[in-house]
N, C-alpha and C positions, 0 to 999 in steps of 0.2 A: 744092492739087489732092492727092486720096488716093482711096485705096481700100480697101475692108474684106475681107477674107479669111476666108471662112465656110466650115463642113462642114454639109452638110444630109442627113441622112439619114430612109428611110423608115421607121416604127417598125414593130416587129415583123414583118421581113421577115428570111428564113432562107433563103441566106445573104442576108446583108446588101447592101440598095442602098443606095450614096450617090453625092453629087458634090461635091467641093471647088471653090468657085466665088470668084471676087474681083469685088466690087460696086462700082460707081461712089458714090462720098458724095453726100450731101444730095439721095437720092431718097425716093418716097414709098413706103409699103404698099403700094399701089395698083401702083406699077410694078415692085414685088417680087413682086408676085401676075403679072403679066405675065411674069416673066424665070423664074418656077417653072412657070408654063405649058408655057413651050418646054422647059426643061431636061430634065421628067420627062415630056413627050409626053401632057400631057394636053389636051382640048378645050374647057375653060374653057365647058361646060354645065351644071355645078353649082355651089352658092353655096360660099362658102369663108369663113374668117375666121383672124385671128392673135390669140395669147394668150403673154405671157410670163410666165416665172418669178414676179415679181412679183405674178400676178393681174391684168394689165390687158389689156383686150379691146378689140381693135381690127378694125373690118369696114368692109363696106359699110354705108349706111344702111338697105336691104333687108333686110341680114343679120342687125340689130341684134335682141336678146332682149330686153334692160333698159332701155334709152336710156343706159346709162352708157357704152356703146361710144365709142370716138376715132373718126373718120369716117377712113380710110384712105386716102382721095384727098388730105385735108389733112396727115397725120402723117409727119414724116421718119423714117427708119429710125436714125439714128445714135445716137440718146442709148440707144434700146432695144436695140438689139443690144449695144452696147460695157458696159453696166451692167447686163445682166441674164445670168442663168446661162444661159438658152437662149429661143427664142423657137417658139412650135410653131404651124406653119401647118396648116391642117386644111381640105382640100380633099372635097365629096360628102360631106355629113353623112348620107348612107346609109351608103355605104361605108365611111367615115370613115379618110381616108389622110391620117393624121397625120406631118407632115415637120418633124422637129426642128433648129430652125436655131442651130450654137453656132459664136459670133464666136472666131477663134484669132487675130489680129492684123491692123495697119491696113499698110497699103502705102502711104509717102509718096509715092514716084515715078510712080506708076500714075495716067496723066494723061487716060484715055478715059472718054467718058460712056455705054458699054456693057459690059455685065457679058460675063465670059470663065468657061467651064469649064477649070480647072486639071489636076483627075484625077477619075478616075470609078471607080464599081465596081458590075457589075450593069447586066442591062437594065431598060428601063422596063416599067410594067404597060399593060395596055390599060385605054380606059374601062369601068367596070360590070365588072370582072374581080375582085373582091376575094375572097378565099379560093381563087384558082386560083392553085395554085402550080406548074403544069404549062406548059410550054413555050408550050400554046396560048392561056395569059393572058400573053403578054410580045411585045413587040415591040423589036428592034436597037436599041441605043443608039448611035449616031456622034457623037463628041466634035466631031468637024471638022466634020458637016454642024450640028449645035447651035449651035457658036461662030460660025458662017458667017449663022444667023438671029439670035444673038444681036447682031451686028455691026450689023444693019440698023434693030435698036431702039435707038435714042439716047434719053438723056433730059437736058432742061436742070437746071440747079439749082435745089432745091427749099426755101421757107421754111417751118420750122416753126409751128404755129399755135399761138393763144394757147392754146387747149384745153388741147394738147400739152404746153405751159411747165407750165400750173399743175395738171395730170395726176402732172407729174415732181417738182415741187416737194410736193404733198400725199404722193405715196409716199416721197419722201426725210425728209419730216418724220415720216412714221409709224415709218421706220426709226431716225430718232433717238431716237423717244419709246422705241419698243421697246430700243433699244442701252440708253438711260440707266434705263430700269426693271430690264434684267437686270444691268446694273451695281451697282444699289441692292440688290438681292436677294442678289450674290454678297459685297458689304461686310458686308452682316446676317451672312452666311454665316461668312467669314472672322474676322468680331470675335465669333462666339458671342453674339451676339445674337439675340432672338427673332424667328422670321421673321414677315413681314408679305405680305398680299396685296397685287396692284398697284392696287386699287381704294383700298387704305389709304392706299398712297403716294401715290397721285394726289390723293387727299383732301388731305393733311397739305399738299403744296405748293400747292394751291389756296388752303389756308386760311391758309399761312404759317407753318405750326406742324412742318417738316419739321426734325429738329435734324442739321444738318450737322456740328456736333462729332462728335456722336454717330458718322456715317458716316465721318470722317475720322480721328480719335482725336487731332486737333489736337498732332500732333507737330510741333514748330518748331526747324529747325536753328538752332545758337547760331555765329555767327561770331565768330570770335577775331582775328582780323586783319583791321581797316577796310580799306576801299579806300585807295588813296596819298592821296584828296582828302578823306578824312575830317578828319585833323588836320593842323597842323603840322608834327608829329615825324616823319609817314609820308612828308611831302615831302622833307625833310630826310636821312631814311635813303635815299629815292630818287637823291638828290644827291651822298650819300657812295659808292653803291653804282657810279656813273658815275666818280664821281673816281676811286674803286680801280681800276676796270676800263683806264681811262688809265693811271694808275700803272705797270700793269704793261705797257703795249706802248709809252709813251713815254718821253720823260725831261722834264726841268721840272716836277715834282712830289716833295712833302715831307710827311710828317708829322711833325707838334709835337703833343705830349701835355702839356698845363698841369693844376696842379692851381688847382681854381674857387674863387673867393672864397664860392660858394654851397655848400648843404649838399643830400643827395638831395632831402630833405622840399620844399625850395624850386624845385627843378627839377621833381619828379614832379608836385607842385600845379599845374601849369601846363599839367597834360594834361587832355581833356577827359574830361567826368563818365562817358562811356560806355565808355571804355577804362579808366579806374580801376572804374569797377563789375566789369569783368571781370578785375581783378586781383584785386580781393577774393575775386572765386569762385574763381579760379585759388590762389589763398593758402588759399581753407578759410577765410576771415572771415566770419562772420556779420553781417550788417549789419543795425544793430536796425530801420532802417525799409525795408520793401520800396517805399516810397512815394520813394526817393531824396532824404529830408530832412537826410542827414549831409551835408556841406559835403565840395567836393573835398581839403582840407586836411587834413580829418578821415580820408578814406577811403586817402590817399597816406600820414598815418601808420599806419594800421592796415596796410595793405601792407608797409612799412619793418619796422615791430616784428614781422609774422610774419617776413621773411626774418631777424631777428636770431633770433628764438626757433628757427626754423628752417633753420638756415643751408643744409641739404641741397638745398634748393627752388632755389638757387642752381646746385648741381652738375646738375638737372635743367634749367635752362636753360642753362648753358654746358657745351661739349664742352670734353673734356680739354686741346686744344690751344690753344682759346679761353682758357678760365679760366689757363693756363701767361703766356698772351701776357699777359693781363691784370694779373696778379700780378709781373711782370716790366718792364713797363712805362708802369702807369697811377698809383703811388704817386708819381712824383717829377714834376722837369720833364724831358723828354727833348726836345731837336731831333733832328731827322732819324730818328725810330723806323721800324723796317721794317714794311711791311705784313705785316699777319696772313696765316698762309694760309687761315683762313678769315674773309674781310671779315664775316660774319654777327657777329662776335665785336663790334664797333663798332655795329651795327644795333640789337643787341642792347642793348646800355649808352645808346644815345639812347633808345630803345623804355621803358626802365626807369625813365629819369628818372634815373639814373646819370654822365649825362656830356651837355654841351651839344657843338655843332660849329658852327665859323665858318672861313668861306673867305675869303682874302686874296692878294693877288699882291704877292712880294717879288722885284722886280727881273723877270727872265723866268719866276721859277718860280712857280706856284700852293700854296699852302701850306693844309692842312685843320690846322684848330687843334682838338683834341679838349680839350676842359675838362672835367675828371674831376671828380665832387661832392667835395667837400671831405673828408667823412665816409665815402669807399668801402670804404677799409682795415677799418673797423670791420666794416662789413655784411658784407663776402666771408669765408668759412670760411677756416682758417688749414691745411687737412690739406696735408701732403709726402709725397715719399717713396711708399713701399710701401702705406701706408696711403690716401695720396689715388687710388694705383691701384685698391686691392682697392672704394675707392668708387664709382668709374667700373665695375669689373668688375660689380657687385652692380646698381646700375641696369640695364646693358646686361643682366644675366638677369633683371630686372623685366620689363623692355621686351619679351623673346624670349618669355617665359612670358605676358604679356596678349595679345601679338599673336596667338600661337598659341590661346590660348581664343577671340578675337574670329574667328578665320577658320571654328572649327568652330559658334560660336553665330551669327555675324553682328552680331547688335545683343545686347546685354546691358545690364541695370541696373546700373551701377556698384554700388550696394550689395550685389548678391546676389553677384555675381563677388567682390567682397571677402569676404562672409559665407563662399561656398563654398571659396575658396585662399587666405586670409589668409596660411598656412602656407608659402605658397608666392611671396610677395611679402616678401623679406628687408628688414630696416628699415622696414617699412611696420607698426610696432608699433599704430596705431589706424585707422581711417577716415577719420581728418583727414589721417593721413599718406599713405596711399592716393589721396585726392582729390587731394591736392599732385604727388602722382609725376603722374597720369594728366592730369590739368588742363596743368602748369606743362612736363613733360617731352613725354607722347606727343601733347596737341594743341596745345601752344604751340609749343615746341621743334621734334620732327620732324613735326608734322602729320600723323601715321599714323595717327590716329583723328578720328571725327567726335562730335562730342558734341550731344544733343539733351534738350530737357523734353516730357514729355509734360502731358495737360491737369488728371494729379493732382500735376503737381509732381517727378516723379521723374526723376531722372539717368539717360540712356542714354549708353552708347558705342556706336558702329558703326565697324569695320575700314573701315577709307580705301579698299582695294581693291574694296568695293561700292558700290551706288549707295544712300541711305541710305533712301530712302522703300519702296525693294523691300524691304529687308531689315525694314524695320520691319512692312512687310503679312504678309512670310512671318512674323513673331515673332506676329501679331494673328490668323494662320490655325489655328492649334490652341493655344489658351489654357490649353487642359487639360492639354497635356503638361508635365512640371518640366523644369527643365534636367538634361542627361545631367551624374552626377558625375564627374568623372577621378579618379584616384587619383594622389597625388605622382608617383610613376613615370611613370605615363600622360600627364601635364602633361609632365615631364623629358624624355620620349620626344618629343611632340609638338614641341617647340622644337627637336628635332635636325634637323626638316624634312622635304620632301614625302614621303619613305621609310618614314615613322614613322605616318601617319596612319592605315594600316591594312596588314598584310601585301601586300595587291595592290597598291598603291602600288609597294611593295620589290620585286616581281616586275616590274612595269612597267618600274622604273626600271634594275633590271638587264637587262632585255630591249632597252631602248634603249642602255645602255652596251654592250652587245655589238656590236650594229647599226652603232653609230655611233663607237665609240671616245671616249667622252667621260667627263671624270669627274663624281665627286658633285657638285663646285660646279658645274660647267656644267651639270648636267643638272636641277637645283634653276631655275635660271635658263631653261631650256630647257622646261621644263614647268609655269612658273607660272600662265601663261595657261590651262590644261588644268585643272589645279587648282581655279582660280576657276571655270570653267565647271563642274565638278560641284557644288562648293558654293552656287553659284546655285543649285541644283534643276533643271539643266538635264534637258531627256529624254535617255533612250537615243541616240534618233537624233544630237539635235547632240552628246553627247558621244562618239558614235563617228566623226562628222565629223571632231574635233576629234584624236582618235586616230590616224583616217586623215592627218591634217595630221601628225601626230610623225612617225610613222613613216615619211611620203612614199610612201605606197603610192597607186595611181592609183584612180580612182570603181569601177573591177572588177577588183578582184587574183583572186590563184587561189584555189582552194577552200581550202584550208589557210589562208591568210592572212584570208580573209574571216570565216573559221568562228571563229579566234583574235582577228580584231578586235572581232568581236561578244562573244565570253565578256571580252577585257580590259574593252570599254564597260559591258558587264552589272556586271562585278565592282566597276568603278570606282563606279559608279550606285548598287548596292545595299548596299554594304560601307562606304563613306566617310561619317564621322559628317557631317553637314549643317545650315547653320542652320535649314533650314525644319522639321526636327525637334529643333532643342534641342540641338543637339550628339549626337542619335540616328544611326544610320544607317537608310536606307529598310527592310533589314531587320528591324532591329530594332525598327520603326515597325510592321511589320506582326504581328511575334509579340509584343510586349508592349503596344501600345496597339487592336491588332486592326483594321488597316488593311486596306481591300480593295485590289486591282490599281489602280482609278480613284482613292485616296484618297493614294497614294503621288505620284502626278503624275510616273511614268516615261514615259508613253507619250504621244505626240498625241493629243489628244482629238479633232480632225476629222481625222485621217487616216483614207484608204478602206484596210482591210485586204484582202490577197489572200487566196481561197482557197488552200492549199498543193497546189505542182504539184511537177514533181520537180527544177526548176531553181529553185523558190521559193525567195530567200533567208531566211536566221531571221529580219533585221529586215523584211520583209517580213510574216510571220505574225502572226496578231491576238495580243494583250497575252496572254492566257490562252496560248496555246499556247507563246511566249517563257517565259512564267513557270515553265511545267512541264518545258520542257526547260533552264532554268537551276538549276533544284531536283536535276533528275536529273544532270545535268552535274558538278554538285559536290558531290553527295553521294558519300561512298564506298562506300556499300553498294548503289550502283546495278548492276544486273547487264545485260550484253549482251542479253539479252531483253526489259528494259523497253523498249528503243530499237524493238524489233523490234513491242512493243505499241502503243506511241507511235503509229510509222508504220499499222498495223493502223486507227489510230481515225481518221486522219485521212484513211485512205484512199489514199496513195501514199506508195512509198519515195522520198522525198527525199535528193537528193546530199547537202546539208548535214548532216541529222541522221544520214546514214550516216556522215562524216565523225567525227562525236560518238562512234559507236558503236563506231568503229576505236580512237578515243583513250583509249575505255573499256578496251578490250581492249591496249592499251598498257600502259594505268597497271596493270593487273592483272597483265602478263608473258606473256599469252596471244599470242607472238611469231607462233606460226604460222596461228594463225586470222584475226590483225589483218591479215597478209601475203594470206592467201586472200582477205579481202575487201576488201581493199585494190586488188588486182588485178581483181577483180569489177567494184569501181565505178572502178577508169580505163578498163577495156574500156567501159562502157555511158556514163559521161558525157563521154568524149574528151577531158578535162581533162589538159593534161599536166603542170600541177604537182603533181599526184596520185603522182606517183610520187617525188617530194620524201619523201611520207610513208613508202615503202620503204626509202629511207636512213635517215630516223630510227627506223624498228624496226630494222632492222641494228645502229645504234650503241648502241639500248639492247639490245638482245641481247649485241652484245659486252660491253657495262659489267657486266651481269648475270653472264656467264660469268669474265669477271675476278674478280667479287666472288667468286664460290664456288667459284673455284681460291686465292682468298685472296692475289689480287695486291695490291701496295701502288698505292691509287689517291690518293696524296699529291699526285700533281703534278695531280689531275685537282679533286681538293677539298681545297683546303689548310686549310681551316677546320675540316675534320672529323678530321684527323691528332691521334692522341693525344698524339705527341710535338713538336706545334705549342707555339713559343714564342710566348707572345703580346708578352711584352717585346722580344724578337728584332725580330719583325715590326713596331713601332713605332719600332724604331731605325733602318729601312729608309728611304730618302729619298724611294722611290715608295708607301710604306705611305699609303694614303687611307682615315682611319677611318669616313667616312659611308658608302662602297661596301662596305667591310666589314660594316657595320652590315645595310644592304641586304641581303648575301649570307646573313647569320646568319637574317637573316627569312624569305628564300626557305627555309631549310631550316627552319625551323619551322615554314612553311606544311606542306611537303611530308609 
């Protein structure tokens, strides 16, 4: 048993007349008509009908006009109330009393078979009194009396008619068809394809000529590591991980390493063809036949030859500690070898065909025997000491560079990244070198990027933090936009962390550091979800909600905090390089590529915007007003009077706009004027947090006076001190270079 809570308003009444009711489930529209007659005091002397927001007409047969109406005596209310935006009940086609019925929620515990009024506003109208707004046209509404009448009007559970089910299915089908056509038109637009009419699309579907690949772009994910059930090797690796886990926790486990009689070619040739084909791709081996006519042994030989010719590929595959363990224990016969810190080392040996694994029991000890390929020593590179460490440092630097670029591009063609930034990838002298680094290290080893090929055979890479299909869709939305080209210095800055994506991020991290006393490294982890949200092209509302969570602010904070929150969200949304525009920011997209407000996807498309009032928040204002305020707030040449003109235009002296005006005065050093305006705002808004602005004004005034009097500000701004010794600072144990960079960026912006 359940009830439906609805709000019913008589339209075009001032002041409004409405009732909130709870209705029993499974009643007909005819039953609902009887309820409404009692609730609104009508005398049922005229015709009536119901019409849904989906234009479904429900009436009595005698009130039917077209013959397509559903019979209200056989049509139940539940599906229509829940699935429609509204249902309109019209009574008396002469006076045309229209009652808008809006479903609010279900009340599952309601077990009664009669309706009840829960809340009401306004008295009832007299019959035939339309246009008479005086008291003479009204009669007193008594909730108690009406509910007493309703309790006597009980209804059995009704069943939906077959005609009702057919009508609902027809409307659902029409809705799906419209949504599908809208989606196809959107894909045409996003892919830069010539537009087609809905008629053309439907005709192509019926004729079977619609090119699905044209719509989807045929971007296919390349899986690098097959599921454990795909090959015997994967099952063996899984058993090795279980063995290693038990060895850490229990006694009675041992590792022996022996030199096999087989060489790497013999072991690797036993791999399945799909795995070998992937390894060829990772090694940048160009197979002569795309139809897989090359034998497994030939493919294995080509991969091993690539390792010998490009030994750095093995550094991409094995981390430094893994490489050292292999060199120390895998070139002779070792009984009771130590478990490597990274058990992945043995898994990779097995995966690459460099070793086999056998298990046996020896007394009460379970032994894992790693049988290493006889020629492994000739395959592994032999760098040592500082040279080895420099190699791994170079790999780490290349990885940071690639991931930093992919964060701002989202998805990018491998060849394009190499062409634009070849000078940034040390020891990747050619595209083939770069491909081996991308596939073996970033894709196979770290699994930090995803790779794909499109219908044209182009190779793509997508940052692992993003949804690949979403990124590819973003890329296709604006094919006319070129990649933003970053200088070598810009790329180096991006690899330093979140603070360097734009000066706005540096300021944001600084404010968080001051509020929560976090180090630069802690802040990087703390803000990674917010950064990804911005880079995904989220709306300013979504970014603001994320920032509110970062700053641990309630849903409604004080005036100053709400304005600062809006400003921060707008800055991050507008100034951060994002994948949607291939590394350009929204601000750059508007300036360089002539995008309008709708084109930058900053504001939710279906949101209902409020007409500004005194207490309307900045986030509730229409997009064009928010953009105008953003431009004013961050323009150094904006004057106090500009805000006055803005408020004259919107017709109200909004509190949050006035706060921006005060902030403008503070930045210009107009402290007396700022204090006067703040006191007026505090008195009118009665917001206790406004007094904090007075403290900010006092602090800024004091700072200016110290500067004017030539006092030493080294304690306040150590990085602006002319005598500041950077070397001394770096020797300090508490020195945080990341935070130093953040603060330096902050002063650059100011």
